[in-house]
C-alpha positions in Angstrom: 59.5 105.6 11.1 56.5 103.2 11.5 55.5 101.9 8.1 52.0 100.9 7.1 51.9 97.7 5.2 49.7 96.1 2.6 49.6 92.5 1.7 48.3 91.9 -1.9 46.9 88.4 -2.2 45.5 86.6 0.9 46.0 83.0 0.1 48.3 80.8 2.2 51.3 83.1 2.1 49.4 86.4 2.2 47.0 85.5 5.0 50.0 84.3 7.1 52.2 87.3 6.3 49.4 89.8 7.0 48.4 88.3 10.4 52.0 87.9 11.5 53.1 91.5 10.6 50.1 92.8 12.5 51.1 90.6 15.4 54.5 92.4 15.3 52.7 95.7 15.8 52.3 97.0 12.3 49.1 98.4 10.8 48.3 96.0 7.9 45.7 96.1 5.1 45.2 92.8 3.3 43.8 92.9 -0.3 42.2 90.2 -2.4 40.1 90.4 -5.5 37.7 87.7 -4.1 35.1 89.5 -2.0 34.1 86.2 -0.3 37.7 85.6 0.9 37.9 89.2 2.2 34.6 88.7 4.0 35.7 85.5 5.6 39.1 86.9 6.7 37.4 90.0 8.1 35.2 87.7 10.2 38.3 85.9 11.5 37.8 82.7 9.4 40.7 81.1 7.6 40.2 79.2 4.3 43.2 77.0 5.3 44.3 74.8 8.2 47.5 76.2 9.7 48.4 75.7 13.4 48.2 79.0 15.4 47.3 81.2 12.5 43.6 81.7 13.2 44.3 82.9 16.7 46.8 85.5 15.4 44.4 86.6 12.7 41.6 87.2 15.2 44.0 89.1 17.6 45.0 91.4 14.7 41.4 92.1 13.8 40.4 92.7 17.4 43.3 95.2 17.9 42.3 97.2 14.8 45.8 96.7 13.3 44.6 94.3 10.7 41.8 94.7 8.1 41.0 93.6 4.6 39.8 95.2 1.4 39.2 94.6 -2.3 40.2 98.1 -3.3 43.6 98.7 -4.9 43.1 102.5 -4.6 42.6 102.1 -0.9 45.7 99.9 -0.6 47.8 102.4 -2.5 46.7 105.3 -0.4 47.2 103.3 2.9 50.5 101.6 2.4 54.2 102.6 2.6 55.4 99.1 1.9 53.3 96.7 -0.4 54.0 93.0 -0.2 52.9 90.9 -3.3 51.9 87.4 -2.1 50.1 85.8 -5.0 50.6 82.3 -6.4 52.7 81.3 -9.4 51.1 77.9 -10.3 52.3 75.6 -13.0 50.9 76.4 -16.5 48.5 73.9 -17.8 50.2 71.4 -20.2 53.8 72.7 -19.6 56.5 73.0 -16.9 56.7 76.8 -16.8 55.3 79.0 -14.0 52.2 81.1 -14.6 53.1 84.6 -13.4 50.0 86.3 -14.7 48.7 86.9 -11.1 51.8 88.9 -10.4 51.4 91.0 -13.5 47.7 91.6 -12.6 48.7 92.9 -9.2 51.3 95.3 -10.5 49.0 96.5 -13.3 46.2 97.1 -10.8 48.2 98.8 -8.1 50.7 100.9 -10.1 48.3 103.5 -11.5 47.4 104.5 -7.9 51.0 104.8 -6.6 51.5 108.6 -6.6 54.0 108.9 -3.8 57.3 107.3 -2.6 56.9 103.6 -1.5 58.4 100.2 -1.7 56.8 97.2 -3.5 58.1 93.8 -2.2 57.7 90.6 -4.2 57.5 87.5 -2.0 56.2 85.0 -4.6 58.4 82.2 -6.1 59.2 83.3 -9.6 61.3 82.4 -12.7 64.6 84.4 -12.5 64.3 87.6 -14.5 60.7 88.4 -13.3 61.7 91.0 -10.7 63.5 93.2 -13.2 60.6 93.0 -15.6 58.1 94.0 -12.9 60.4 96.8 -11.6 60.4 98.3 -15.2 56.6 97.9 -15.3 56.1 99.7 -12.0 58.4 102.6 -13.0 56.4 102.9 -16.3 52.9 102.7 -14.9 53.2 104.4 -11.5 52.6 108.2 -11.4 55.4 108.4 -8.8 57.8 106.8 -11.3 61.2 106.0 -9.9 60.1 106.9 -6.4 58.4 103.5 -6.4 61.1 100.8 -5.7 60.9 97.1 -6.0 62.5 94.7 -3.6 62.6 90.9 -4.0 62.2 89.1 -0.7 61.4 85.3 -1.2 59.4 83.4 1.3 60.6 80.2 3.0 57.4 79.1 4.7 56.8 75.4 5.6 53.2 74.4 5.8 52.4 73.4 9.4 55.1 75.8 10.7 54.2 79.0 8.8 53.6 81.3 11.8 57.0 80.3 13.3 58.8 80.7 10.0 57.3 84.2 9.5 58.0 85.5 13.0 61.3 83.7 13.4 62.8 83.1 10.0 66.1 81.3 9.6 67.2 84.0 7.1 65.9 87.1 5.3 67.0 87.5 1.6 66.6 91.0 0.0 67.1 91.6 -3.6 67.5 95.4 -3.9 68.8 98.1 -6.2 69.3 101.0 -3.8 70.5 101.7 -0.3 67.2 103.5 0.4 65.1 100.4 -0.3 67.5 98.2 1.8 67.1 100.7 4.7 63.3 100.5 4.6 63.3 96.7 4.6 65.8 96.5 7.5 63.4 98.8 9.5 60.4 96.7 8.6 62.1 93.5 9.6 63.8 95.0 12.7 61.9 92.7 15.1 63.5 89.7 13.4 66.9 91.3 12.9 67.0 92.2 16.6 66.8 88.5 17.4 69.8 87.7 15.2 68.2 86.6 12.0 70.8 86.7 9.3 70.0 89.0 6.3 71.5 88.5 2.8 71.5 91.6 0.7 71.9 90.8 -3.0 70.6 91.6 -6.5 67.3 90.6 -8.1 68.4 87.5 -10.0 70.2 85.9 -7.0 67.2 86.6 -4.7 64.9 85.0 -7.2 67.1 81.9 -7.4 67.5 81.3 -3.7 64.0 79.9 -3.2 64.0 77.6 -6.3 67.5 76.5 -5.6 66.5 75.6 -2.0 63.5 73.6 -3.2 65.5 71.9 -5.9 68.1 70.8 -3.2 65.4 69.5 -0.9 63.6 67.6 -3.7 66.9 66.1 -4.7 67.7 64.9 -1.2 64.2 63.3 -0.8 64.5 61.6 -4.2 68.0 60.4 -3.4 67.0 58.4 -0.4 63.9 57.1 -2.3 66.2 56.0 -5.2 68.2 54.2 -2.5 64.9 52.6 -1.4 64.5 51.2 -4.9 68.0 49.7 -4.8 67.3 48.3 -1.2 64.2 46.5 -2.4 66.2 44.9 -5.3 69.0 43.9 -2.9 66.8 42.9 0.1 68.4 45.7 2.2 66.7 48.0 4.7 66.5 51.7 3.6 65.5 52.8 7.1 68.8 51.6 8.5 70.7 52.9 5.5 69.1 56.4 6.1 70.0 56.3 9.8 73.6 55.4 9.1 73.9 58.2 6.5 72.4 60.7 8.9 75.4 60.6 11.2 77.6 61.9 8.5 77.7 65.6 9.2 78.2 66.3 5.5 74.9 64.7 4.7 72.7 65.1 7.8 69.4 63.4 8.6 66.9 66.1 7.6 64.8 65.3 4.5 66.4 61.9 4.4 63.2 60.0 5.3 62.4 57.3 2.7 58.8 56.9 1.7 56.1 58.0 -0.7 57.9 61.2 -1.7 57.0 64.8 -1.9 53.9 66.7 -3.1 52.1 69.9 -2.3 51.8 73.2 -4.0 55.5 74.1 -4.0 58.2 71.5 -4.5 56.8 69.7 -7.6 55.8 72.8 -9.6 58.9 74.8 -8.5 61.4 72.3 -9.7 59.5 72.0 -13.0 59.4 75.8 -13.4 63.1 76.0 -12.6 63.9 73.5 -15.4 61.7 75.4 -17.8 63.4 78.8 -17.0 66.9 77.2 -17.3 65.9 76.0 -20.7 64.8 79.5 -21.7 68.2 80.9 -20.5 70.1 78.2 -22.5 71.3 76.5 -19.2 69.0 73.5 -19.4 71.8 71.0 -19.2 72.6 72.3 -15.7 69.3 71.0 -14.4 68.7 67.8 -16.4 69.2 65.9 -13.1 65.9 67.4 -11.8 64.0 65.4 -14.4 65.2 62.3 -12.7 64.4 63.7 -9.3 60.9 64.3 -10.5 60.7 60.9 -12.1 61.9 59.1 -8.9 59.3 61.0 -6.9 56.5 59.9 -9.2 57.7 56.3 -9.2 57.2 56.1 -5.5 53.5 56.5 -6.0 53.4 53.7 -8.6 55.4 51.4 -6.3 53.0 52.0 -3.4 50.1 50.9 -5.7 52.1 47.8 -6.6 52.8 46.9 -3.0 49.2 47.4 -2.0 48.1 45.1 -5.0 50.6 42.5 -3.9 49.1 42.4 -0.4 45.6 42.3 -1.9 46.5 39.0 -3.7 47.4 40.4 -7.1 44.2 42.3 -7.9 42.1 45.1 -6.3 38.8 43.6 -7.7 36.5 42.9 -4.7 39.2 44.4 -2.3 38.5 47.0 0.3 41.4 49.4 0.9 41.7 51.9 3.8 43.8 55.0 3.0 45.0 56.9 6.1 45.9 60.4 4.9 44.8 62.8 2.2 46.9 65.9 2.9 50.3 66.0 1.2 51.9 66.3 4.6 50.7 66.3 8.3 49.5 69.5 10.0 48.0 70.8 6.8 44.8 70.5 4.8 46.6 71.1 1.5 45.8 68.3 -1.0 47.6 69.9 -4.0 49.6 67.1 -5.7 49.0 64.9 -2.7 50.8 61.5 -3.1 48.2 60.0 -0.8 45.2 60.9 -2.9 47.1 60.1 -6.1 47.6 56.5 -4.8 43.9 56.3 -3.6 42.6 57.4 -7.0 44.8 54.9 -8.9 43.6 52.0 -6.7 40.0 53.1 -7.2 40.6 53.2 -11.0 41.9 49.6 -10.7 38.7 48.3 -9.1 39.5 48.8 -5.4 36.8 49.9 -2.9 38.7 52.8 -1.3 37.9 54.6 2.0 40.0 57.6 3.0 40.4 59.3 6.3 42.4 62.4 7.2 42.1 64.5 10.4 41.7 67.9 8.6 41.9 67.5 4.8 38.7 65.5 4.3 36.6 68.5 3.1 39.1 69.4 0.4 39.5 65.7 -0.5 35.8 65.2 -0.9 35.4 68.2 -3.2 38.4 67.1 -5.4 37.6 63.4 -5.5 33.9 62.7 -4.9 34.1 59.1 -6.2 36.3 58.0 -3.3 34.8 56.8 0.0 35.5 58.7 3.2 35.5 57.6 6.8 34.8 59.6 10.0 37.9 58.2 11.7 40.9 55.9 11.1 38.9 53.0 12.6 35.8 53.8 10.6 37.9 53.9 7.3 39.5 50.6 8.2 36.3 48.7 8.8 36.3 45.5 6.7 39.6 46.5 4.9 41.7 43.9 3.3 44.7 46.3 3.1 45.5 49.4 5.1 47.8 52.1 3.7 49.4 54.8 5.9 50.1 57.6 3.4 50.3 60.8 5.5 52.3 60.6 8.7 49.8 62.2 11.1 50.7 61.6 14.7 47.3 60.0 15.4 48.1 57.3 12.7 51.6 56.7 14.2 49.9 56.3 17.6 47.3 53.8 16.4 47.0 50.6 18.5 47.6 47.6 16.1 45.3 45.4 18.2 42.5 47.9 18.1 42.9 48.4 14.4 43.2 44.7 13.9 39.8 44.2 15.5 38.0 46.1 12.7 39.8 45.0 9.5 39.1 42.0 7.4 42.8 41.1 7.1 45.8 42.4 9.1 47.8 43.7 6.2 49.4 47.2 6.2 51.7 49.1 3.9 53.6 51.9 5.7 54.1 54.5 3.0 56.0 56.9 5.3 58.2 54.4 7.2 56.5 55.9 10.3 55.5 52.8 12.2 57.5 50.4 14.3 57.6 47.3 12.1 58.3 44.8 14.9 55.4 46.1 17.1 52.9 45.6 14.2 54.3 42.2 13.2 54.1 41.1 16.8 50.4 41.9 16.7 49.9 39.6 13.7 50.1 42.2 10.9 51.7 41.5 7.6 53.7 44.7 7.5 55.3 46.1 4.3 57.1 49.5 3.6 58.9 51.1 0.7 62.5 50.0 0.6 62.4 47.5 3.4 62.5 43.7 3.4 
């Protein structure tokens, strides 16, 4: 059977999933309650920067396989499989996740579900959410138990979202019936045919997979950054330490890059929500280590400000600082919980004259932080700078010519917040080079 798919919520996850499923040959209807977003997507315009996605979106629209709506009634009538792709941000003033957008989708869609179908949750949620939503669907949908919920967590990496959707490294399905499993295996047949492993499990385990993965990654990043703190105290080199550890196959080198730490819309809020939910379940002691993981991560930002102040002569007053990077990671325009912007704002608050440049995130950065200065290029941002900070490891920053950059700055002083530059090359060009965790 060829299923018709709906994607409910067209933010980062939803827009990607809708476009990619259409590219695989499915008829897809994307839904969003924001008419402006629907109009933009229908015109082939993305609200985000994601390599390769706009081309796939436009191909889907041109083929007629992909379109967008604001009508839940139309979505219910159209779809056989409904993917819920809304966000679960951190609640204001607490660690817990806000799942109100998920509830709103279920409450808006369910009254129109009058035939057999499958609803698939892809959002990152506190464990226990899926069963609650399944009960709500059965209660509110006219088709009752003919509407089945599946939990299918997403594992997208910003900058690689198209590849991760089309060629995932695993598919996790939390199901309660063989029938729902069969439907999902058929929907994901293009991936399964390529050998993608599929894990069939229950709701709670499927919900835990994503947050457990993020907690592990965050822990690995904070571990090497904790080692950077020790290296600074011991006058050791964390870059060499990381390299030596990477050859141990039990440890591996991925996510073992010392630097400014993690940010973005997932890792920070997901580990905090994980801690909050563990507390509600009476298992809070199991995750107390994540508090230190979070604290190490935030200390990296404070240390970067300290290093920059040291190079500025002990004070930012009367000092011009160039910040290279605004996005939380390269190949993205996402500035949510961006370490780079956090550092830029703190230096500005301490009296520094800060100019920021980023290849794609400047628009978002300007809206969020209008008091900062912004440059049209790396060289423009660095004009007259007393200190240069590399805070997002875009390739164009790694490729900068130290002589060319040296020609526009007031002083050849640089702090490499991502350990991305070749220290000897920069020092040979007369730069005072500093980096987190290195002598």
